[in-house]
TORKOL-4160 file (C-alpha; in steps of 0.2 Angstrom, whole numbers, padded with zeros to 4 digits, m for minus):
255
<pt num="1" X="0510" Y="0537" Z="0377"/>
<pt num="2" X="0528" Y="0537" Z="0371"/>
<pt num="3" X="0543" Y="0532" Z="0382"/>
<pt num="4" X="0551" Y="0548" Z="0380"/>
<pt num="5" X="0537" Y="0557" Z="0389"/>
<pt num="6" X="0538" Y="0545" Z="0404"/>
<pt num="7" X="0557" Y="0546" Z="0405"/>
<pt num="8" X="0555" Y="0565" Z="0406"/>
<pt num="9" X="0542" Y="0564" Z="0420"/>
<pt num="10" X="0551" Y="0575" Z="0432"/>
<pt num="11" X="0550" Y="0589" Z="0419"/>
<pt num="12" X="0532" Y="0586" Z="0416"/>
<pt num="13" X="0528" Y="0588" Z="0434"/>
<pt num="14" X="0536" Y="0605" Z="0435"/>
<pt num="15" X="0528" Y="0611" Z="0419"/>
<pt num="16" X="0510" Y="0606" Z="0423"/>
<pt num="17" X="0512" Y="0610" Z="0442"/>
<pt num="18" X="0508" Y="0592" Z="0447"/>
<pt num="19" X="0515" Y="0588" Z="0464"/>
<pt num="20" X="0516" Y="0575" Z="0477"/>
<pt num="21" X="0520" Y="0573" Z="0495"/>
<pt num="22" X="0529" Y="0559" Z="0505"/>
<pt num="23" X="0527" Y="0554" Z="0523"/>
<pt num="24" X="0527" Y="0539" Z="0533"/>
<pt num="25" X="0514" Y="0546" Z="0545"/>
<pt num="26" X="0499" Y="0549" Z="0534"/>
<pt num="27" X="0482" Y="0550" Z="0544"/>
<pt num="28" X="0473" Y="0534" Z="0543"/>
<pt num="29" X="0456" Y="0544" Z="0540"/>
<pt num="30" X="0463" Y="0552" Z="0524"/>
<pt num="31" X="0446" Y="0553" Z="0516"/>
<pt num="32" X="0442" Y="0568" Z="0527"/>
<pt num="33" X="0453" Y="0577" Z="0515"/>
<pt num="34" X="0440" Y="0574" Z="0502"/>
<pt num="35" X="0426" Y="0581" Z="0513"/>
<pt num="36" X="0419" Y="0564" Z="0517"/>
<pt num="37" X="0415" Y="0556" Z="0533"/>
<pt num="38" X="0417" Y="0538" Z="0538"/>
<pt num="39" X="0399" Y="0537" Z="0543"/>
<pt num="40" X="0394" Y="0541" Z="0525"/>
<pt num="41" X="0402" Y="0526" Z="0518"/>
<pt num="42" X="0392" Y="0511" Z="0514"/>
<pt num="43" X="0396" Y="0494" Z="0522"/>
<pt num="44" X="0401" Y="0481" Z="0510"/>
<pt num="45" X="0400" Y="0462" Z="0512"/>
<pt num="46" X="0417" Y="0455" Z="0513"/>
<pt num="47" X="0414" Y="0437" Z="0519"/>
<pt num="48" X="0417" Y="0429" Z="0503"/>
<pt num="49" X="0434" Y="0423" Z="0497"/>
<pt num="50" X="0443" Y="0434" Z="0485"/>
<pt num="51" X="0445" Y="0427" Z="0467"/>
<pt num="52" X="0463" Y="0422" Z="0465"/>
<pt num="53" X="0471" Y="0426" Z="0448"/>
<pt num="54" X="0489" Y="0425" Z="0442"/>
<pt num="55" X="0497" Y="0429" Z="0425"/>
<pt num="56" X="0514" Y="0427" Z="0419"/>
<pt num="57" X="0521" Y="0438" Z="0405"/>
<pt num="58" X="0537" Y="0429" Z="0398"/>
<pt num="59" X="0545" Y="0440" Z="0386"/>
<pt num="60" X="0553" Y="0458" Z="0385"/>
<pt num="61" X="0554" Y="0469" Z="0369"/>
<pt num="62" X="0538" Y="0463" Z="0361"/>
<pt num="63" X="0520" Y="0469" Z="0356"/>
<pt num="64" X="0511" Y="0452" Z="0356"/>
<pt num="65" X="0509" Y="0448" Z="0374"/>
<pt num="66" X="0495" Y="0456" Z="0384"/>
<pt num="67" X="0479" Y="0455" Z="0393"/>
<pt num="68" X="0463" Y="0464" Z="0387"/>
<pt num="69" X="0449" Y="0467" Z="0400"/>
<pt num="70" X="0432" Y="0463" Z="0392"/>
<pt num="71" X="0422" Y="0471" Z="0406"/>
<pt num="72" X="0414" Y="0487" Z="0400"/>
<pt num="73" X="0421" Y="0502" Z="0410"/>
<pt num="74" X="0409" Y="0516" Z="0415"/>
<pt num="75" X="0414" Y="0534" Z="0419"/>
<pt num="76" X="0424" Y="0534" Z="0435"/>
<pt num="77" X="0422" Y="0548" Z="0447"/>
<pt num="78" X="0432" Y="0539" Z="0460"/>
<pt num="79" X="0440" Y="0522" Z="0460"/>
<pt num="80" X="0453" Y="0510" Z="0467"/>
<pt num="81" X="0465" Y="0498" Z="0457"/>
<pt num="82" X="0475" Y="0485" Z="0467"/>
<pt num="83" X="0486" Y="0471" Z="0462"/>
<pt num="84" X="0502" Y="0461" Z="0466"/>
<pt num="85" X="0516" Y="0465" Z="0454"/>
<pt num="86" X="0533" Y="0456" Z="0452"/>
<pt num="87" X="0546" Y="0462" Z="0439"/>
<pt num="88" X="0559" Y="0449" Z="0432"/>
<pt num="89" X="0571" Y="0462" Z="0425"/>
<pt num="90" X="0579" Y="0478" Z="0429"/>
<pt num="91" X="0571" Y="0486" Z="0413"/>
<pt num="92" X="0556" Y="0497" Z="0411"/>
<pt num="93" X="0539" Y="0488" Z="0415"/>
<pt num="94" X="0522" Y="0494" Z="0408"/>
<pt num="95" X="0510" Y="0485" Z="0419"/>
<pt num="96" X="0493" Y="0494" Z="0417"/>
<pt num="97" X="0486" Y="0505" Z="0403"/>
<pt num="98" X="0468" Y="0512" Z="0402"/>
<pt num="99" X="0465" Y="0521" Z="0386"/>
<pt num="100" X="0449" Y="0530" Z="0378"/>
<pt num="101" X="0445" Y="0532" Z="0360"/>
<pt num="102" X="0453" Y="0547" Z="0350"/>
<pt num="103" X="0441" Y="0561" Z="0349"/>
<pt num="104" X="0433" Y="0557" Z="0365"/>
<pt num="105" X="0428" Y="0571" Z="0378"/>
<pt num="106" X="0445" Y="0571" Z="0386"/>
<pt num="107" X="0454" Y="0567" Z="0369"/>
<pt num="108" X="0467" Y="0557" Z="0379"/>
<pt num="109" X="0475" Y="0540" Z="0375"/>
<pt num="110" X="0480" Y="0535" Z="0392"/>
<pt num="111" X="0468" Y="0540" Z="0405"/>
<pt num="112" X="0476" Y="0529" Z="0418"/>
<pt num="113" X="0493" Y="0521" Z="0418"/>
<pt num="114" X="0505" Y="0511" Z="0430"/>
<pt num="115" X="0523" Y="0510" Z="0425"/>
<pt num="116" X="0540" Y="0507" Z="0433"/>
<pt num="117" X="0557" Y="0513" Z="0426"/>
<pt num="118" X="0573" Y="0518" Z="0434"/>
<pt num="119" X="0565" Y="0532" Z="0443"/>
<pt num="120" X="0552" Y="0522" Z="0452"/>
<pt num="121" X="0534" Y="0519" Z="0450"/>
<pt num="122" X="0525" Y="0531" Z="0438"/>
<pt num="123" X="0506" Y="0535" Z="0439"/>
<pt num="124" X="0498" Y="0544" Z="0425"/>
<pt num="125" X="0480" Y="0551" Z="0428"/>
<pt num="126" X="0472" Y="0561" Z="0414"/>
<pt num="127" X="0488" Y="0561" Z="0404"/>
<pt num="128" X="0497" Y="0570" Z="0419"/>
<pt num="129" X="0512" Y="0560" Z="0425"/>
<pt num="130" X="0519" Y="0559" Z="0443"/>
<pt num="131" X="0536" Y="0552" Z="0446"/>
<pt num="132" X="0535" Y="0543" Z="0462"/>
<pt num="133" X="0550" Y="0539" Z="0474"/>
<pt num="134" X="0545" Y="0521" Z="0475"/>
<pt num="135" X="0558" Y="0509" Z="0468"/>
<pt num="136" X="0555" Y="0490" Z="0466"/>
<pt num="137" X="0567" Y="0476" Z="0467"/>
<pt num="138" X="0568" Y="0462" Z="0454"/>
<pt num="139" X="0559" Y="0445" Z="0459"/>
<pt num="140" X="0550" Y="0453" Z="0473"/>
<pt num="141" X="0531" Y="0454" Z="0475"/>
<pt num="142" X="0524" Y="0471" Z="0479"/>
<pt num="143" X="0506" Y="0475" Z="0483"/>
<pt num="144" X="0501" Y="0491" Z="0475"/>
<pt num="145" X="0485" Y="0501" Z="0476"/>
<pt num="146" X="0480" Y="0517" Z="0468"/>
<pt num="147" X="0465" Y="0527" Z="0474"/>
<pt num="148" X="0459" Y="0542" Z="0465"/>
<pt num="149" X="0446" Y="0556" Z="0467"/>
<pt num="150" X="0442" Y="0564" Z="0450"/>
<pt num="151" X="0433" Y="0579" Z="0458"/>
<pt num="152" X="0449" Y="0585" Z="0467"/>
<pt num="153" X="0462" Y="0577" Z="0456"/>
<pt num="154" X="0469" Y="0569" Z="0472"/>
<pt num="155" X="0476" Y="0551" Z="0471"/>
<pt num="156" X="0483" Y="0540" Z="0485"/>
<pt num="157" X="0497" Y="0527" Z="0482"/>
<pt num="158" X="0498" Y="0512" Z="0494"/>
<pt num="159" X="0513" Y="0500" Z="0494"/>
<pt num="160" X="0512" Y="0484" Z="0504"/>
<pt num="161" X="0497" Y="0490" Z="0513"/>
<pt num="162" X="0503" Y="0507" Z="0518"/>
<pt num="163" X="0500" Y="0524" Z="0511"/>
<pt num="164" X="0516" Y="0531" Z="0504"/>
<pt num="165" X="0511" Y="0545" Z="0492"/>
<pt num="166" X="0498" Y="0558" Z="0490"/>
<pt num="167" X="0497" Y="0564" Z="0472"/>
<pt num="168" X="0489" Y="0580" Z="0466"/>
<pt num="169" X="0485" Y="0579" Z="0447"/>
<pt num="170" X="0472" Y="0587" Z="0436"/>
<pt num="171" X="0454" Y="0585" Z="0441"/>
<pt num="172" X="0442" Y="0577" Z="0430"/>
<pt num="173" X="0432" Y="0561" Z="0428"/>
<pt num="174" X="0440" Y="0546" Z="0420"/>
<pt num="175" X="0430" Y="0543" Z="0405"/>
<pt num="176" X="0421" Y="0526" Z="0402"/>
<pt num="177" X="0420" Y="0516" Z="0386"/>
<pt num="178" X="0439" Y="0513" Z="0385"/>
<pt num="179" X="0450" Y="0498" Z="0385"/>
<pt num="180" X="0461" Y="0491" Z="0400"/>
<pt num="181" X="0477" Y="0483" Z="0394"/>
<pt num="182" X="0489" Y="0474" Z="0406"/>
<pt num="183" X="0507" Y="0471" Z="0399"/>
<pt num="184" X="0508" Y="0485" Z="0386"/>
<pt num="185" X="0506" Y="0503" Z="0384"/>
<pt num="186" X="0492" Y="0510" Z="0372"/>
<pt num="187" X="0497" Y="0524" Z="0361"/>
<pt num="188" X="0479" Y="0523" Z="0354"/>
<pt num="189" X="0465" Y="0514" Z="0362"/>
<pt num="190" X="0468" Y="0495" Z="0360"/>
<pt num="191" X="0484" Y="0496" Z="0351"/>
<pt num="192" X="0499" Y="0505" Z="0343"/>
<pt num="193" X="0511" Y="0496" Z="0355"/>
<pt num="194" X="0529" Y="0499" Z="0357"/>
<pt num="195" X="0541" Y="0484" Z="0360"/>
<pt num="196" X="0551" Y="0494" Z="0373"/>
<pt num="197" X="0534" Y="0498" Z="0382"/>
<pt num="198" X="0530" Y="0480" Z="0388"/>
<pt num="199" X="0533" Y="0469" Z="0403"/>
<pt num="200" X="0541" Y="0454" Z="0409"/>
<pt num="201" X="0534" Y="0448" Z="0425"/>
<pt num="202" X="0519" Y="0442" Z="0435"/>
<pt num="203" X="0503" Y="0451" Z="0440"/>
<pt num="204" X="0492" Y="0443" Z="0453"/>
<pt num="205" X="0474" Y="0448" Z="0460"/>
<pt num="206" X="0473" Y="0464" Z="0449"/>
<pt num="207" X="0455" Y="0471" Z="0451"/>
<pt num="208" X="0446" Y="0488" Z="0451"/>
<pt num="209" X="0432" Y="0496" Z="0462"/>
<pt num="210" X="0421" Y="0511" Z="0458"/>
<pt num="211" X="0425" Y="0518" Z="0475"/>
<pt num="212" X="0439" Y="0523" Z="0485"/>
<pt num="213" X="0444" Y="0509" Z="0497"/>
<pt num="214" X="0447" Y="0512" Z="0515"/>
<pt num="215" X="0465" Y="0511" Z="0521"/>
<pt num="216" X="0460" Y="0497" Z="0533"/>
<pt num="217" X="0453" Y="0487" Z="0518"/>
<pt num="218" X="0469" Y="0489" Z="0508"/>
<pt num="219" X="0480" Y="0484" Z="0523"/>
<pt num="220" X="0469" Y="0469" Z="0526"/>
<pt num="221" X="0471" Y="0464" Z="0507"/>
<pt num="222" X="0490" Y="0465" Z="0509"/>
<pt num="223" X="0490" Y="0455" Z="0524"/>
<pt num="224" X="0477" Y="0442" Z="0518"/>
<pt num="225" X="0477" Y="0438" Z="0499"/>
<pt num="226" X="0460" Y="0429" Z="0501"/>
<pt num="227" X="0452" Y="0445" Z="0507"/>
<pt num="228" X="0445" Y="0458" Z="0496"/>
<pt num="229" X="0429" Y="0470" Z="0496"/>
<pt num="230" X="0416" Y="0461" Z="0486"/>
<pt num="231" X="0409" Y="0476" Z="0477"/>
<pt num="232" X="0423" Y="0476" Z="0463"/>
<pt num="233" X="0419" Y="0481" Z="0445"/>
<pt num="234" X="0431" Y="0467" Z="0438"/>
<pt num="235" X="0444" Y="0455" Z="0443"/>
<pt num="236" X="0455" Y="0446" Z="0430"/>
<pt num="237" X="0445" Y="0430" Z="0431"/>
<pt num="238" X="0446" Y="0421" Z="0414"/>
<pt num="239" X="0428" Y="0426" Z="0410"/>
<pt num="240" X="0433" Y="0444" Z="0411"/>
<pt num="241" X="0448" Y="0444" Z="0401"/>
<pt num="242" X="0456" Y="0440" Z="0384"/>
<pt num="243" X="0473" Y="0433" Z="0384"/>
<pt num="244" X="0484" Y="0438" Z="0369"/>
<pt num="245" X="0501" Y="0430" Z="0364"/>
<pt num="246" X="0511" Y="0421" Z="0376"/>
<pt num="247" X="0503" Y="0427" Z="0392"/>
<pt num="248" X="0500" Y="0412" Z="0403"/>
<pt num="249" X="0487" Y="0410" Z="0417"/>
<pt num="250" X="0495" Y="0402" Z="0432"/>
<pt num="251" X="0485" Y="0391" Z="0444"/>
<pt num="252" X="0485" Y="0401" Z="0460"/>
<pt num="253" X="0484" Y="0393" Z="0477"/>
<pt num="254" X="0466" Y="0391" Z="0484"/>
<pt num="255" X="0459" Y="0401" Z="0498"/>
């Protein structure tokens, strides 16, 4: 995905009919919008401490520093990603990129992306980009979660534990078999990085679940870094990742 596409995200939104709404008073039971009842949701064990991970990305304008997740990715009909992000410069930051093989069913490169530029946080889903009115300050930790329902094309963006955006994109399952990269933008699966599309900053406790987390779970994670639902697909524990280039694992505080 080229930088020019992201920087023109407002135009893309208008062309493809992608929309979003902003409110400080979202209903806490937002899953009702997906035709799901709270009673249908399973109960997950949450008494174990959440794995603590922290990685430092030291350089800007490079293609050599990144994290590759080695956990196999299945088809995702709904999912949640969460992490604590800190940017160290006022430049553009390409935090998360999930890409599939060219010629796959969807024929996309970035199935999912989180990026921040002068317009705020950008979320891409199935190659549809939404420019969100969420601006981040330098050298400040932000807890960001994105929950998505592929069947309806509806995604929910949480900032510091609170629902801030409801995003409507194209519906469709996020195809499995791809590659999760943190710290670079993939223009093809696993590579073709652009020096201007990297990150200088820190990512802590990034993880993915194969379900939509409840708002109460997301709020509790923001309030208590040692808590997380235990049914995650992967965390960034060293057994699940490959560190490339100058990315440094930072010893996080124990729970």
